LOMARZA-301849 format. One line per field, with one value per residue: x, y, z of N, C-alpha, C in turn; residue in three letters. Coordinates in steps of 0.001 Angstrom, whole numbers, plus 500000, padded with zeros to 6 digits. Layout:
n.u = [X  ...]
n.v = [Y  ...]
n.w = [Z  ...]
ca.u = [X  ...]
ca.v = [Y  ...]
ca.w = [Z  ...]
c.u = [X  ...]
c.v = [Y  ...]
c.w = [Z  ...]
residu = [ALA  ...]
END
This chain:
n.u = [589889  591822  592905  591923  593865  592748  591301  593038  594274  592306  592089  594512  594401  592201  593474  595145  595438  593637  594121  596687  598161  599060  600538  599892  602278  603435  601933  601703  604159  604428  603119  604702  604807  605851  605661  603082  601521  599293  597337  596595  595466  593341  591817  591186  589399  587176  586454  584065  582040  582166  581357  582290  583409  585955  588652  589539  590295  592481  594852  597412  598998  602915  603968  602202  599875  596518  595491  593673  591124  589201  587772  586019  582457  582167  584246  585538  585491  587304  589294  587994  587523  589829  590827  588980  589983  592106  594444  596160  595533  596865  596406  595349  597246  598902  600270  602899  603634  605640  605347  602984  602873  602111  603814  603111  605235  606953  605143  603746  605479  607113]
n.v = [695058  692452  689561  686371  683281  681119  681861  683008  680541  679236  680970  680517  677763  677706  678612  676293  674683  672484  668861  669164  669028  670269  670664  670326  671167  672757  674883  676073  676960  678765  680889  681523  680135  677806  675498  675141  673128  671604  673466  674238  671985  671844  674091  673523  671411  672814  673826  673286  674805  677095  679918  680438  677612  675513  673638  671338  668615  668820  668783  667416  665243  665392  663216  662802  661284  660705  661982  663503  662404  661367  663200  664485  663869  661086  658395  657967  660033  662173  661104  660266  663003  663611  661829  662253  664723  664092  662729  660185  657620  655349  652900  655112  656945  659507  659292  659507  662064  664158  665235  666358  667929  670879  674172  676820  678607  678594  678844  681054  683155  684575]
n.w = [458310  459441  458026  459166  460130  459010  456969  455355  454720  453214  450975  449695  449365  447596  445155  444486  441432  439276  439447  440584  443803  447202  450263  453621  455270  453538  452962  455347  455926  453708  455019  456537  458914  459583  461457  461829  460586  461467  462264  459466  458822  460522  459577  457369  457985  458253  456260  454738  455542  454062  452361  449353  447628  448992  447761  449474  448873  447463  449270  450798  452947  453718  452421  450321  451230  451777  454085  455254  454615  456223  456964  455258  453586  452927  453337  450758  449187  449079  447610  445178  444234  443651  441858  439804  438972  437540  438836  440085  442470  444704  447216  448912  448452  446868  443585  441665  443044  443345  440424  440525  442853  444000  445068  447098  447857  445907  443383  443898  445071  447522]
ca.u = [590159  592913  592390  592398  594376  591760  591076  594491  594216  591175  592333  595586  593910  591464  594417  595850  595124  592868  595254  597875  598335  599947  600554  599856  603460  604042  601015  601863  605643  604138  602625  606034  604619  606285  605194  601725  600596  598036  596628  596188  594431  591986  591347  590547  588512  586081  586368  582802  580959  582528  579949  582871  584069  587477  589017  590344  590931  593907  595825  597575  600336  603858  604178  601119  599110  595255  595220  592360  590094  588135  586810  584859  581344  582098  585719  586356  585111  588531  589983  587119  587539  591385  590833  588160  590918  593511  595446  596307  595856  596958  596485  595155  598455  599005  601111  603700  603684  606275  604875  601580  603110  601975  604499  603119  606175  607539  604086  603132  606564  606881]
ca.v = [694034  691428  688243  685272  682138  680178  682529  682919  678905  679224  681631  679949  676191  677954  678781  675064  674329  671136  668226  669444  669078  670860  669868  671223  672035  673768  676202  676694  677462  679881  681959  681860  679319  676392  674609  675182  672510  670969  674489  674311  670800  672347  675205  672692  670342  673483  674738  672858  675656  678317  680177  679927  676181  675370  672287  670758  667328  669184  669407  666165  665212  665645  662012  662431  660732  661485  661979  664319  661696  660964  664454  664189  662977  659695  657997  657625  661219  662990  659950  660062  664011  663739  661228  663365  665913  663230  662352  658587  657273  653994  652836  656162  658021  660163  658700  660680  663033  665199  665826  667023  669027  672685  674476  677999  679315  678721  679565  682639  683760  685026]
ca.w = [459448  459234  457582  459791  459424  458170  455630  454177  454211  452273  449969  449071  448597  446212  444110  443869  440077  439245  438801  441828  445287  447797  451488  455005  455514  452634  453101  456662  455589  452945  455913  457759  460548  459297  462365  462044  459645  462042  462078  458078  458676  461298  458820  456035  458506  458834  455212  454282  455665  453478  450890  448084  447938  449189  447337  450359  448656  447139  450362  451316  453942  452951  451699  449149  451903  451828  455702  455585  453896  457031  457360  454190  454043  452729  453354  449490  448497  448844  446343  444165  443798  443106  440548  438678  438460  436728  439899  440374  443882  445235  448610  449660  448247  445475  442748  440925  443639  442884  439370  440917  443929  444151  446374  447102  447932  444472  442412  444279  445649  449086]
c.u = [591192  592202  592801  593139  593761  591421  592143  594677  593417  591660  593698  595342  592947  592264  595439  594878  594392  594011  596540  597379  599217  600022  600445  600907  603859  603246  601331  603367  605313  603732  603803  605868  604933  605861  603565  600950  599425  597058  595842  594899  593250  591202  590214  589413  587151  585552  584716  581680  581406  581443  581071  583578  585520  587922  590148  590972  592323  595245  595971  598797  601825  604523  603235  599748  597682  594859  593960  591025  588907  587325  585893  583635  581216  583673  586345  586018  586442  589383  589158  587304  588901  591370  589993  588790  592220  594481  595276  596446  595658  597055  596624  596539  598683  600365  601594  603574  604299  606027  603706  601809  603027  602588  603921  603830  606984  606294  603750  604380  606178  606297]
c.v = [693071  690286  687303  684320  681300  680621  682772  681153  678854  679775  680888  678730  676533  678141  677555  674758  672731  670440  668408  669350  669780  670191  670809  672103  673064  675183  676866  677404  678804  681115  682135  681238  677987  675122  674338  674463  671873  672189  674440  673230  671193  673152  674250  671619  671333  674001  674206  674042  677164  678605  679682  678659  676119  674163  671564  669335  667702  669531  667854  666114  665255  664415  661720  661399  661273  661161  662588  663537  661465  662020  664982  663630  661843  659370  657956  658874  661919  662035  660626  661548  664163  663176  661621  664491  665512  662963  661026  658588  655785  653759  654266  657136  658264  659604  659837  661851  664317  666053  666578  668036  670488  673296  676229  678909  679775  679263  680626  683743  684176  686678]
c.w = [458661  458798  458642  459239  458729  457046  454828  453832  453368  450930  449066  448560  447582  445003  443657  442727  440249  438806  439781  442926  445792  449223  452773  455462  454563  452609  454277  456474  454656  453997  456777  459129  460141  460187  462726  461285  460101  462039  460563  458255  459396  460460  457862  456716  458472  457498  454265  454555  454954  452291  449593  448564  448190  448812  448154  449851  448085  448127  450858  452358  452937  452117  450661  449933  451977  453423  455960  455152  454940  457671  456280  454550  453935  452947  452088  448747  447903  447556  445081  443381  443036  441739  439109  438180  437674  437618  440161  441690  443840  446443  449526  449504  446572  444777  442005  441850  443602  441617  439859  442182  443551  445109  446187  447060  446494  443420  442525  444489  447190  448922]
residu = [MET  GLU  GLU  SER  PHE  TYR  ASP  LYS  VAL  PHE  ARG  ILE  VAL  ARG  LEU  ILE  PRO  LYS  GLY  ARG  VAL  SER  THR  TYR  GLY  ALA  ILE  ALA  LYS  TYR  PHE  GLY  THR  GLY  LEU  SER  SER  ARG  MET  VAL  GLY  TRP  ALA  LEU  ASN  SER  SER  HIS  SER  GLN  ASP  ILE  PRO  VAL  PRO  ALA  GLN  ARG  VAL  VAL  ASN  ARG  ASN  GLY  LEU  LEU  THR  GLY  ARG  HIS  HIS  PHE  PRO  THR  PRO  THR  LEU  MET  GLU  GLU  LEU  LEU  ILE  SER  GLU  GLY  ILE  LYS  ILE  LYS  GLU  ASN  GLN  VAL  GLN  ASP  PHE  LYS  LYS  HIS  PHE  TRP  ASP  PRO  ALA  VAL  GLU  LEU  GLY  TYR]
END
């Protein structure tokens, strides 16, 4: 059985190390579907129902903004989880974004 797009997203997001973040677009581009970053977001919105946890807090927008924060049980949980992993957040944005950025195309290759 072929892996669904959502399952592919979950698999890649589980590989993002603590203290690092990726973007919806970088994940979509890794799958060769660069224009489907919204679909990555939709997948992550449903990730809470997975048996194996998906660290959705590690996926932000291309500018490091915590745009998915409203989909967590509380509006501050995404930020709290990232801070607990050593990432500094200011005004809902990852600080030193380039330092923390994890690009699946670079880290995993194509």
